C-alpha positions in Angstrom: 93.9 82.2 55.0 94.0 85.2 52.5 94.3 88.5 53.2 90.6 89.9 53.0 89.0 86.1 53.3 85.4 86.0 55.1 86.5 84.7 58.9 83.2 82.4 59.4 81.4 80.4 57.2 80.4 82.1 53.9 77.5 80.0 53.3 77.0 81.0 57.0 73.2 82.7 57.3 74.1 84.8 60.2 76.5 87.4 57.8 74.2 87.5 55.2 74.6 91.7 54.1 71.9 94.1 52.6 72.9 96.5 50.6 71.3 99.1 48.6 71.6 101.8 45.5 70.6 105.1 45.7 72.2 107.2 43.1 69.6 109.2 41.0 65.2 108.6 41.7 65.8 104.2 41.0 66.2 101.8 38.7 63.5 102.7 36.5 64.1 105.9 33.9 60.7 107.3 34.9 61.2 107.5 38.5 61.8 110.4 38.8 57.9 111.0 38.0 56.8 109.8 41.7 60.0 110.9 43.5 58.9 113.5 46.2 61.0 115.8 44.7 61.2 118.5 42.0 63.7 116.7 39.6 66.5 119.6 40.6 65.6 118.5 43.8 67.0 115.0 42.8 70.2 116.6 43.2 70.1 118.5 46.1 72.1 117.6 49.2 69.1 117.4 51.2 67.6 114.6 48.9 71.5 112.9 49.1 71.0 113.8 52.8 67.4 112.1 53.5 67.6 109.0 51.6 71.3 108.0 53.1 69.4 108.8 56.6 66.4 106.3 55.6 68.6 104.2 54.3 71.0 104.0 58.0 68.3 104.1 60.2 66.7 100.7 58.5 69.8 98.9 58.8 71.2 97.9 55.5 74.9 96.8 55.8 75.8 99.5 52.8 74.5 102.0 50.0 76.2 102.3 46.3 76.3 105.4 44.1 76.2 104.6 40.6 78.0 107.1 38.9 79.3 108.0 34.6 80.7 111.1 33.5 77.7 110.5 30.9 74.4 111.8 31.3 71.7 109.2 32.3 69.7 108.1 29.3 66.2 109.2 30.7 65.0 111.5 33.5 67.1 114.8 35.3 70.2 115.0 33.8 73.6 115.9 35.5 75.1 114.0 38.9 77.8 115.1 41.5 80.4 112.7 41.3 80.0 109.2 43.5 83.3 109.9 45.7 82.2 113.2 46.6 78.5 112.1 47.4 79.4 109.3 49.9 82.4 111.7 51.9 79.8 114.1 51.9 77.5 111.9 54.1 80.4 109.9 55.4 80.3 112.7 58.8 76.6 112.4 59.0 76.3 108.4 59.1 77.9 106.4 61.7 77.3 102.5 60.4 76.4 102.7 56.9 78.9 100.9 54.3 79.3 103.8 51.9 80.6 102.1 48.2 80.7 104.8 45.6 81.5 103.7 41.8 84.5 105.0 40.3 85.0 103.2 36.8 88.5 102.3 36.1 88.3 102.6 32.8 89.5 106.2 32.6 89.8 107.5 35.8 93.7 107.5 37.3 94.2 105.1 39.5 96.6 107.6 42.1 93.7 109.9 42.3 91.0 107.2 42.9 93.2 105.3 45.4 93.8 108.8 47.5 90.4 109.6 46.9 88.9 106.1 48.2 91.5 106.3 51.1 90.5 109.6 52.4 86.8 108.4 52.3 88.2 105.5 54.6 89.0 108.0 57.2 86.3 110.5 56.9 83.7 107.3 57.5 86.4 106.0 60.4 86.6 102.9 58.0 82.9 102.5 56.6 84.3 103.0 52.7 84.1 100.4 49.6 84.7 100.8 46.1 81.9 99.7 43.7 85.0 99.5 40.2 83.3 99.7 37.0 84.1 100.1 33.5 82.6 102.9 31.0 83.9 102.2 28.0 81.2 104.6 26.4 82.7 107.5 28.1 85.8 107.2 25.9 85.3 110.2 23.3 84.4 112.4 26.6 88.0 111.8 27.3 89.1 112.4 23.5 90.2 108.6 24.0 89.6 105.7 21.5 87.5 103.5 23.0 88.2 100.4 23.8 86.6 97.5 22.2 87.4 94.3 23.4 87.2 92.7 26.5 90.8 92.0 27.3 91.4 95.4 26.6 88.8 96.7 29.4 89.5 94.0 31.4 93.3 94.4 32.2 93.1 98.0 32.7 90.4 97.6 35.5 91.9 94.6 36.9 95.7 97.2 36.4 93.8 99.4 38.5 92.5 97.7 41.3 95.8 96.4 41.7 97.3 100.1 41.7 94.8 101.2 44.5 96.1 97.9 46.2 99.5 98.3 46.5 99.4 102.2 46.5 96.9 101.4 50.1 100.0 99.1 51.2 102.6 101.5 50.5 102.3 102.9 54.2 102.8 100.8 56.6 99.9 101.2 59.3 102.8 102.5 62.1 104.3 105.0 59.0 103.3 107.4 61.1 105.1 108.3 64.3 104.1 112.0 65.3 107.4 112.7 67.9 106.6 116.1 68.7 109.3 116.0 71.3 112.5 114.6 68.2 110.7 116.7 65.7 110.1 113.1 63.6 106.5 112.5 62.1 107.2 110.0 59.6 109.2 107.1 59.1 110.6 107.5 55.5 112.1 103.4 56.1 108.2 102.1 56.2 107.0 104.0 52.9 107.3 101.7 49.7 107.8 103.0 45.9 105.1 100.7 44.2 106.8 100.3 40.7 103.8 99.2 38.6 104.3 99.2 35.1 101.2 98.2 33.0 100.1 98.3 29.4 98.4 101.5 30.0 100.0 103.2 32.8 102.6 103.3 35.7 102.8 104.4 38.9 105.5 105.0 40.8 104.3 105.8 44.6 104.2 105.7 47.6 100.4 107.4 47.9 99.9 110.6 49.4 97.5 109.5 52.1 98.4 107.1 54.6 97.2 103.5 54.5 93.4 103.1 55.2 91.5 102.2 58.9 90.9 99.0 57.3 94.1 98.5 55.7 92.0 98.1 51.9 89.2 99.7 51.4 86.6 96.9 50.5 86.4 96.3 46.9 83.1 95.2 45.0 83.2 94.5 41.6 81.2 93.1 38.7 81.9 89.1 37.5 81.7 90.4 34.1 80.7 93.5 32.3 78.7 93.8 29.0 80.0 96.9 27.6 78.9 98.6 24.2 80.8 97.8 20.4 82.4 100.5 18.3 79.5 101.7 17.6 78.0 102.8 20.6 75.0 100.8 20.6 74.6 97.6 22.1 76.8 94.7 23.6 79.7 93.8 21.9 81.1 90.9 24.2 81.8 90.3 27.5 85.0 90.8 29.4 85.8 87.9 31.2 85.0 87.4 34.9 87.2 88.7 37.7 89.0 85.4 39.3 88.6 86.7 43.2 91.1 84.3 44.2 94.3 85.2 42.0 96.3 88.5 40.8 94.8 91.0 38.6 98.1 91.9 37.3 99.3 88.7 35.9 102.5 89.1 37.9 101.6 86.6 40.7 99.3 84.4 42.5 98.8 86.5 45.6 95.1 87.6 46.6 96.1 91.3 46.9 94.8 92.2 43.3 91.0 90.5 43.9 87.8 92.1 45.1 86.5 91.1 48.2 82.9 91.3 47.1 81.9 89.9 43.6 78.5 91.2 42.2 76.5 88.2 40.2 73.0 88.7 38.4 70.5 86.2 36.9 67.0 86.2 34.9 65.6 84.3 37.9 66.8 83.0 41.2 67.8 79.8 39.4 70.5 81.6 37.5 71.3 84.3 39.8 72.3 80.9 42.3 74.2 79.3 39.4 76.0 82.4 38.8 76.8 82.5 42.5 78.2 79.3 42.3 80.9 80.0 39.5 82.1 82.8 41.1 82.8 81.2 44.5 86.1 81.7 45.5 87.8 83.6 48.8 85.9 86.6 47.7 82.3 87.2 48.8 79.4 87.0 46.5 76.3 89.3 46.3 73.6 89.5 44.1 72.0 92.4 42.4 68.1 92.0 42.8 65.9 95.0 41.2 62.6 95.4 43.3 59.4 97.1 43.1 56.8 96.4 46.3 53.5 96.7 46.5 52.8 100.2 48.9 50.0 100.8 51.2 48.0 103.1 47.9 49.2 100.9 45.0 50.6 96.9 43.9 53.7 96.3 42.4 51.9 96.1 39.1 50.2 98.9 39.1 52.7 101.4 39.4 55.1 99.6 37.2 52.6 100.2 34.7 52.6 103.4 34.9 56.2 104.2 35.3 56.6 102.3 31.6 53.8 104.2 30.1 56.4 107.0 30.0 59.7 105.4 29.4 61.3 101.7 28.8 62.9 100.4 31.1 66.2 98.6 29.4 67.1 95.0 29.7 70.2 95.1 31.8 70.3 90.9 32.7 69.7 91.3 36.4 67.6 89.6 38.5 64.1 91.0 39.3 61.2 91.0 41.9 58.1 92.8 41.9 55.2 92.0 44.6 54.5 91.8 48.1 57.0 92.7 50.8 56.3 89.2 52.1 57.7 87.5 48.8 60.4 89.2 48.6 61.3 88.6 52.4 60.7 84.6 51.2 62.7 85.3 48.0 66.0 86.6 50.1 65.7 83.9 52.5 66.0 81.6 50.0 69.1 83.4 48.4 70.2 84.0 52.1 70.8 80.2 51.4 73.3 80.3 48.5 75.0 83.8 48.7 76.6 86.4 51.2 74.2 89.4 50.5 72.1 91.5 48.1 72.0 94.7 46.3 69.1 96.0 46.1 68.0 98.1 43.6 64.2 100.0 44.3 62.4 101.2 41.6 61.7 104.6 42.5 63.4 104.7 46.2 61.5 107.5 47.5 58.4 105.0 47.7 60.1 101.6 47.9 62.9 102.4 50.2 59.6 102.7 53.1 58.3 99.6 52.4 61.6 97.8 52.9 62.1 100.0 55.9 59.4 99.4 57.4 58.3 95.8 56.8 61.1 93.9 55.0 64.5 94.2 57.0 62.6 94.2 60.5 61.4 90.5 59.2 65.2 89.6 58.2 66.7 90.9 61.3 63.9 89.5 63.3 64.4 85.5 62.1 68.1 86.5 62.1 68.9 86.0 58.2 70.2 89.4 58.5 71.8 91.4 61.2 72.2 95.3 61.6 75.2 96.7 61.1 77.1 96.9 64.8 77.8 100.9 65.6 81.9 101.4 65.7 82.8 98.7 63.0 84.4 98.9 59.8 83.0 98.0 56.9 85.4 95.2 56.3 84.1 93.8 60.2 80.2 94.0 58.8 80.9 91.6 56.6 83.2 89.1 58.3 86.1 89.9 56.5 89.7 90.0 57.7 91.7 93.1 57.8 94.5 92.2 55.3 98.5 92.5 56.4 100.6 94.9 54.5 102.2 93.3 51.6 105.3 95.1 52.4 106.1 94.8 55.5 105.5 91.0 55.4 108.4 91.6 53.2 110.4 93.1 55.5 109.9 89.5 58.1 
């Protein structure tokens, strides 16, 4: 069994995970108009805490927090960075996986690895990392934007590889804490990673001991569409992140691969086909936008009102609008082909309560999905094994 591989049948329904995206007010650019809070309140700690608590109480497996150094296209501008938001709610949650997005395009991988390892400690093993790319932010850093899929994808893969190596640069028993002898660290169990890439090099070791999960759970999109040199529209698509191969190009081990690959499609058949192409050692999740009927308004009425304020940019994601019962049927179908879904509510304040009261209880009652186990790590709740330390293995 390769490191981090799922420990049961990856098509088994008992491990179907349900995640939710909690950035902003919802996926619709006008979602803030239907939120309970004033625009300034959307950035408050109280709003963040309330939504995360609602998601955990509902039984979601994990929550993701999108991020970019660029302001959103519509709605209130500004956000606190995703790792900080995840760290803020870590101590007040107990079962929900916390998965901040950190763009590999220009974030320093050493800092990223340190922040995510720290999040894993503060959440007691519930940290994940949504490794994204953000080429449009190049100007904000004063760097020439990379315009080819190969360049952007290489930098992403190198960043993930560096983080993987840094998390392994401390063996699990490197910290001694022998008060009597005054020894607190076994220097022989710390390792240089000596990574040399095309855009950066990292010597290591990390400044944070190995995370409780061994490796933070890495999520990545199966393909990346990014803007052309002018910043207008997609230029091309990066190659798929092959979940079973080394991303550094220096070997065939699985330490550099994603643990969870996110796929999508314009309809269920397309999404299922994309999941079949991405199938490998990694888990496969489908990204799904949802707009649900509420007690006061139908999904169609809500979307029509939102569309009157702002148009939705096509993202190519699978989209659902309708009744909670129909959504349950769609999720039941997807559970036969994929390992989980990440739901993107149109308006978090309106759709999350319906998901919590109607949709998830049916999934739990029919054993399509299960609530995360208290005290378990995110890896365990996803059915992933704790990976061995590559450097410790080399000494055997």
